[in-house]
C-alpha positions in Angstrom: -11.5 10.2 -12.1 -8.6 12.6 -12.7 -7.5 14.3 -9.6 -4.8 17.0 -9.3 -2.3 17.5 -6.5 -4.6 20.4 -5.4 -7.5 18.0 -5.1 -5.4 15.7 -2.9 -4.8 18.6 -0.6 -8.5 19.3 -0.5 -9.2 15.8 0.6 -6.8 16.3 3.5 -8.9 19.3 4.5 -6.3 21.9 3.8 -7.0 23.7 0.6 -4.1 24.8 -1.5 -4.8 28.6 -1.2 -5.1 28.4 2.5 -1.9 26.4 2.8 -0.1 28.8 0.5 -1.3 31.8 2.5 -0.1 30.1 5.7 3.3 29.5 4.3 3.8 33.0 3.0 2.3 34.7 6.1 4.2 32.5 8.6 7.6 33.0 6.8 9.9 35.8 7.8 9.8 39.0 5.7 12.3 39.0 2.9 13.4 41.3 0.2 12.0 40.9 -3.3 13.4 37.9 -5.3 16.8 38.7 -6.8 15.6 37.0 -10.0 18.1 36.0 -12.6 20.6 38.6 -11.7 24.1 37.1 -12.5 25.2 37.7 -8.9 22.2 35.7 -7.6 22.9 32.8 -10.0 26.6 32.8 -8.9 25.6 32.8 -5.3 23.3 29.8 -5.8 26.1 28.0 -7.6 28.7 28.8 -4.9 26.4 27.9 -2.1 25.7 24.5 -3.6 29.4 23.9 -4.2 30.1 24.5 -0.5 27.4 22.2 0.9 27.3 18.5 1.6 23.5 18.3 2.0 23.1 16.1 -1.1 25.9 13.7 0.0 24.3 13.4 3.5 20.9 12.6 2.0 22.5 10.2 -0.4 24.2 8.4 2.5 21.0 8.3 4.4 19.1 6.7 1.5 21.8 4.2 0.5 23.5 3.2 3.8 20.4 3.4 6.1 17.8 2.0 3.8 19.5 0.1 0.9 17.6 -1.3 -2.0 14.2 0.3 -2.8 12.4 -1.8 -5.4 8.7 -0.8 -5.8 6.5 -2.4 -3.3 9.3 -3.2 -0.9 9.8 -2.1 2.7 12.9 -0.2 1.4 10.8 1.8 -1.0 8.3 2.6 1.8 11.1 3.7 4.1 12.5 6.0 1.4 9.2 7.7 1.0 9.1 8.5 4.7 12.7 9.5 4.9 12.5 12.0 2.0 9.2 13.4 3.1 10.6 14.0 6.6 13.7 15.7 5.3 11.6 18.0 3.1 9.3 18.9 5.9 12.3 19.8 8.0 13.3 22.3 5.4 9.9 23.8 5.6 8.7 22.7 2.2 5.0 22.0 1.5 4.9 18.2 1.3 2.4 16.0 -0.4 2.4 12.2 -0.7 0.7 11.4 -3.9 -0.8 7.9 -3.8 0.1 5.4 -6.6 -0.4 1.7 -7.0 2.9 0.0 -8.0 4.0 -3.5 -9.1 5.3 -5.7 -6.4 7.7 -8.3 -7.9 10.1 -10.1 -5.5 13.3 -12.0 -6.3 13.8 -15.5 -5.1 16.5 -18.0 -5.6 18.5 -17.7 -8.8 21.2 -20.2 -10.0 22.4 -21.4 -13.4 24.7 -24.3 -14.3 26.0 -25.7 -17.6 25.4 -29.4 -17.1 26.4 -30.8 -20.5 28.6 -29.6 -23.4 31.0 -31.1 -25.8 34.2 -32.1 -24.1 32.8 -31.8 -20.5 34.9 -33.9 -18.1 32.8 -36.6 -16.3 31.2 -35.3 -13.1 31.9 -31.6 -13.8 29.6 -28.7 -14.5 30.1 -24.9 -14.7 28.3 -22.3 -12.7 26.7 -19.4 -14.6 26.1 -16.1 -12.8 22.5 -15.1 -13.4 20.0 -12.6 -11.9 16.2 -12.8 -12.6 14.8 -9.9 -14.7 11.9 -7.9 -13.5 8.6 -9.6 -14.4 10.3 -13.0 -14.8 8.2 -16.1 -14.2 9.5 -19.0 -12.1 10.9 -22.3 -13.0 9.6 -25.5 -11.4 10.7 -25.8 -7.8 13.5 -28.1 -8.8 14.6 -25.9 -11.7 14.5 -26.7 -15.4 17.1 -28.3 -17.7 17.0 -27.6 -21.4 19.2 -27.0 -24.4 20.5 -23.5 -24.9 19.8 -21.7 -28.2 22.0 -18.7 -28.8 20.9 -15.8 -31.1 22.6 -12.5 -31.9 19.6 -10.5 -33.1 15.8 -10.4 -33.3 16.2 -11.3 -37.0 18.1 -14.5 -36.1 15.5 -15.4 -33.6 12.8 -15.1 -36.2 14.9 -17.1 -38.8 15.4 -19.9 -36.2 11.8 -19.8 -34.8 11.4 -23.5 -35.5 14.2 -24.3 -33.1 12.9 -22.2 -30.2 10.2 -24.4 -28.6 11.4 -26.0 -25.3 14.8 -24.2 -25.4 16.5 -21.7 -23.1 17.1 -18.9 -25.6 20.1 -16.7 -24.9 20.2 -13.2 -26.6 24.0 -12.7 -26.9 24.2 -9.0 -27.8 27.1 -7.0 -26.4 26.8 -3.5 -24.9 28.8 -1.2 -27.2 31.3 0.3 -24.8 33.1 2.1 -27.6 30.0 4.2 -28.2 29.8 4.9 -24.4 33.4 6.0 -24.3 32.7 8.5 -27.0 29.7 10.2 -25.3 27.0 7.9 -26.7 26.2 5.8 -23.6 22.5 6.5 -23.9 22.2 5.2 -27.5 24.4 2.2 -26.6 22.1 1.4 -23.7 19.0 1.7 -25.9 20.3 -0.7 -28.5 21.2 -3.4 -26.0 18.3 -3.0 -23.5 15.8 -3.6 -26.3 16.9 -7.3 -26.1 16.3 -7.3 -22.3 12.9 -5.7 -22.7 11.5 -7.5 -25.7 13.6 -10.6 -26.1 12.0 -12.7 -23.3 8.5 -11.8 -24.6 9.3 -12.8 -28.2 10.9 -16.0 -27.0 7.9 -16.8 -24.9 5.6 -16.3 -27.8 7.6 -18.8 -29.8 7.4 -21.4 -27.0 10.8 -21.0 -25.3 11.2 -22.7 -21.9 13.2 -19.7 -20.6 15.1 -16.6 -21.8 18.5 -15.3 -21.0 19.9 -11.9 -21.9 23.6 -10.9 -22.0 23.9 -8.1 -19.3 23.4 -4.6 -20.5 26.5 -2.9 -19.3 30.1 -2.2 -20.3 32.2 -3.6 -17.5 33.7 -7.1 -17.5 33.6 -7.8 -13.8 31.2 -10.8 -14.0 28.3 -8.8 -12.7 24.8 -9.5 -13.9 22.7 -6.4 -14.6 19.1 -6.4 -13.5 16.3 -4.6 -15.4 12.7 -4.9 -16.5 11.1 -7.0 -19.3 7.9 -6.7 -21.3 6.7 -10.1 -20.0 3.0 -10.2 -19.2 0.6 -12.6 -17.5 -0.2 -15.6 -19.6 3.3 -15.8 -21.1 5.6 -15.1 -18.1 8.5 -17.5 -18.7 11.6 -17.5 -16.5 13.9 -14.7 -17.7 17.4 -13.8 -16.4 20.4 -11.7 -17.2 23.7 -13.5 -17.4 27.1 -11.9 -17.1 28.9 -10.9 -20.2 31.6 -13.4 -19.4 29.2 -16.3 -19.0 27.4 -15.3 -22.3 30.7 -15.4 -24.1 31.5 -18.8 -22.4 28.3 -20.3 -23.6 28.9 -18.9 -27.1 32.3 -20.5 -27.2 31.0 -23.8 -26.0 28.1 -23.8 -28.4 30.7 -23.7 -31.3 32.0 -27.0 -30.0 28.5 -28.6 -29.8 25.2 -28.6 -28.0 25.0 -27.0 -24.6 22.5 -27.9 -21.9 21.7 -25.7 -18.8 20.0 -26.1 -15.5 18.2 -22.9 -14.5 16.5 -22.2 -11.1 14.5 -19.0 -10.7 11.8 -18.5 -8.0 10.5 -14.9 -8.3 7.0 -14.0 -7.4 4.6 -11.4 -8.8 2.5 -10.2 -5.9 -0.6 -8.0 -5.9 0.1 -4.3 -6.6 1.2 -2.4 -3.6 0.4 1.1 -2.2 3.1 3.7 -2.6 3.6 7.4 -3.2 5.4 10.0 -5.2 7.0 12.5 -2.7 6.2 16.1 -3.8 7.7 19.0 -2.0 6.9 22.6 -3.0 8.8 25.8 -2.5 5.9 28.2 -3.3 6.4 31.0 -5.7 6.0 34.6 -4.7 4.0 36.2 -7.5 3.3 33.2 -9.9 2.7 30.4 -7.4 0.4 28.5 -9.8 3.2 28.1 -12.3 5.5 25.2 -11.6 9.1 24.2 -12.3 9.8 20.5 -11.5 13.2 19.2 -10.3 13.2 15.5 -9.8 14.8 12.0 -9.6 13.3 8.6 -9.0 13.1 7.1 -5.6 12.9 3.4 -6.4 15.9 1.3 -7.3 16.6 -2.3 -8.3 17.3 -4.7 -5.5 20.8 -6.0 -6.1 22.4 -3.0 -4.4 21.6 0.4 -2.9 20.9 2.3 -6.1 23.4 5.1 -5.4 23.9 6.3 -9.0 20.4 5.0 -10.1 18.9 7.1 -8.8 19.5 8.1 -5.3 21.9 10.8 -6.6 19.1 12.3 -8.6 16.7 12.5 -5.7 19.4 13.8 -3.3 20.4 16.5 -5.8 16.8 17.5 -6.3 16.3 17.7 -2.5 19.5 19.8 -2.3 18.0 22.4 -4.7 15.4 23.3 -2.1 18.0 23.2 0.7 20.3 25.6 -1.3 17.5 28.1 -1.8 16.3 27.8 1.7 19.9 28.4 3.0 20.0 31.6 0.9 16.4 32.5 1.8 15.8 33.0 -1.9 12.1 32.8 -2.9 11.4 32.0 -6.6 8.6 33.8 -8.5 7.2 30.4 -9.6 6.8 27.4 -7.5 9.7 25.0 -7.5 8.4 21.5 -7.0 10.8 18.7 -6.0 9.4 15.3 -7.0 10.8 11.9 -5.9 9.1 9.6 -8.4 8.1 6.1 -7.5 8.3 3.1 -9.8 10.4 4.4 -12.6 12.3 1.1 -12.9 9.5 -1.3 -13.6 6.3 0.4 -14.4 6.5 4.3 -14.5 3.3 4.3 -12.4 4.4 7.4 -10.4 4.9 9.5 -13.5 1.7 8.3 -15.1 -0.2 9.1 -11.9 1.2 12.6 -11.7 0.4 13.3 -15.3 -3.2 12.1 -14.9 -3.6 14.2 -11.8 -2.1 17.3 -13.4 -3.6 17.0 -16.9 -5.7 20.1 -16.5 -2.7 22.1 -15.3 0.0 21.0 -17.8 0.2 24.4 -19.3 1.1 25.8 -15.9 4.3 23.6 -15.9 7.0 25.9 -17.2 9.8 23.4 -17.3 10.7 20.1 -15.7 14.2 18.8 -14.7 15.0 15.1 -14.2 18.4 13.6 -13.2 18.6 9.9 -13.9 22.0 9.2 -15.4 24.1 9.0 -12.3 26.5 11.6 -10.9 29.3 11.7 -13.5 30.9 15.0 -14.2 28.3 17.6 -15.5 29.3 19.5 -18.6 26.1 21.5 -18.9 22.3 21.2 -19.6 20.3 19.3 -22.2 16.9 20.8 -23.0 13.9 20.2 -25.2 13.1 23.8 -25.9 12.3 25.6 -29.2 15.4 26.5 -31.2 14.5 30.2 -30.9 14.8 30.0 -27.1 18.5 29.0 -27.1 19.7 32.5 -26.6 17.6 33.0 -23.4 19.9 30.6 -21.6 23.1 32.6 -22.0 23.0 33.9 -18.4 22.6 30.3 -17.0 25.5 29.1 -19.2 27.7 32.0 -17.9 26.8 31.1 -14.3 27.8 27.4 -14.8 30.9 28.0 -16.8 33.2 28.4 -13.7 32.4 24.8 -12.7 32.9 23.5 -16.2 29.2 23.1 -16.9 28.5 25.8 -19.4 27.3 23.7 -22.4 23.7 24.1 -23.5 22.5 21.3 -25.7 19.1 21.6 -27.4 17.2 18.5 -28.5 13.7 18.0 -29.9 13.0 15.5 -27.1 14.9 14.2 -24.2 12.5 11.3 -23.4 13.9 11.2 -19.9 11.7 8.5 -18.3 9.5 10.1 -15.7 9.2 13.3 -17.7 8.3 11.8 -21.1 4.6 12.2 -20.7 4.8 15.8 -19.6 7.3 16.4 -22.4 4.9 15.0 -25.0 2.2 17.3 -23.5 4.4 20.3 -24.3 6.4 20.8 -21.1 10.1 21.5 -21.9 12.4 18.9 -20.3 15.8 19.6 -18.9 18.5 17.2 -17.7 22.2 17.5 -16.6 24.6 16.8 -19.5 26.9 14.3 -17.9 29.8 12.0 -18.5 28.1 8.6 -18.6 31.0 6.7 -20.1 31.3 4.5 -16.9 27.8 4.7 -15.7 26.8 1.4 -17.2 29.6 -0.4 -15.3 27.4 -0.1 -12.2 23.9 0.4 -13.6 21.4 -2.2 -12.2 24.2 -4.2 -10.5 25.3 -5.1 -7.0 28.1 -2.6 -7.4 25.9 0.5 -7.4 26.8 1.7 -4.0 27.7 5.0 -2.3 31.5 4.6 -2.7 31.1 4.9 -6.5 29.9 8.5 -6.2 32.4 11.3 -6.2 31.3 14.0 -3.6 32.8 16.9 -5.6 31.0 15.8 -8.8 27.8 15.5 -6.7 28.2 19.1 -5.5 28.6 20.2 -9.2 25.5 18.3 -10.0 23.5 20.1 -7.3 24.9 23.5 -8.4 23.8 22.9 -12.0 20.3 21.7 -10.9 19.8 24.5 -8.4 20.9 27.2 -10.8 18.7 25.8 -13.6 15.7 25.4 -11.3 16.0 29.0 -10.1 16.6 30.3 -13.6 13.4 28.7 -15.0 11.4 29.8 -11.9 12.4 33.4 -12.5 12.8 33.7 -16.3 10.9 36.7 -17.7 10.5 35.8 -21.3 8.5 32.6 -22.1 10.7 29.8 -23.4 8.0 28.2 -25.4 6.5 24.7 -25.3 8.3 21.5 -26.2 7.3 20.3 -29.7 8.1 16.5 -29.6 7.8 15.0 -33.0 4.9 12.6 -33.2 3.3 13.8 -29.9 -0.4 14.3 -29.8 
């Protein structure tokens, strides 16, 4: 049965209208909302630029909790931490239940045990990390020949060779594209092999699958991530470092290569978790909603600072900024910390199902999930005719170097994709992501990689954009995603 966030409140014996009335009555009397007056937008920007609220929340999440993979104790602690912080601000907090995958990493080792020219008694260690959804090897590991392919077409052409082999997809991340502002497309190209390669190899009878890490840095770091493996064909699957993929390719040119691989992950029953929803109620259009969001879960190799604690902390700081100014938006600004973006999207799907009847009340939705590089402006899936409406927002962000407004037909930003296909315009910070994939899904994604000044700019952009959407007079129109139902 589809249930909305309002229905969840009803279950908790506190109807939405009663709660909203309590919030508005209990709060101190304030002047009318300043709306999108240039001075108000500038004050929001400057207040955010002078605050370390987001940095403090980011440090809490990364240093005190650490990794937050769905179903883990870390993910549960993050739900509590964010909800408590939002309650402290006085926001209306809802924990929206969601069942999430519970996959846990075990031992993971790789070793090249035979290759042409190998000195007697020697082997070479390969740095690996199990990919999400990976199956396990036998307890003692498995040893098999390595078959290296450079594309899906090559895999198909060599399908007769796959059975019983460890298949390595040796496809490099295109750092040159990332350096020129195309990190997203570069990631999409390479991550297709991580997502679909193990599944295709399993269907052809491979003993295991390896994927060259999807990232641009050569620091011998494996990059984790999800796969499309499913029960019934869940072979062992791991990422190898770029350096080790290149090593195996060089050795294979000399002759056959054999590898011993040990992976002991487990896929446990789905776990109970939550989206954290925190509302700053609107004054005269409280039923209309502007979402500002990031995802709460992370991979388990590090503390997920860039991916995506910065997004959640920045979204939290939007509410903190407006509370500090005692600015009350006309429409409700809803902070969402999504659960399970990394390996299932269950949180986003659950929210969309719950709010299906209210989609037309969602005026716009912001998601930050590309780290905290320098912001240059805003990306948006709005009708072309709406571009001119955003001139005041651009003017407000220009002093911090973030005045670009980039319209696209669709952003497809993970957690917001379903809402966007349903017509809700999506927004995201336009960021420098040229080095983002150095750390993405690795053990190096830690707090020290985040620049506090750039994080403040990030908050200023998200706060000004949230406020602008919550107070805009003229409708901006619905997203018109090509191919959407």
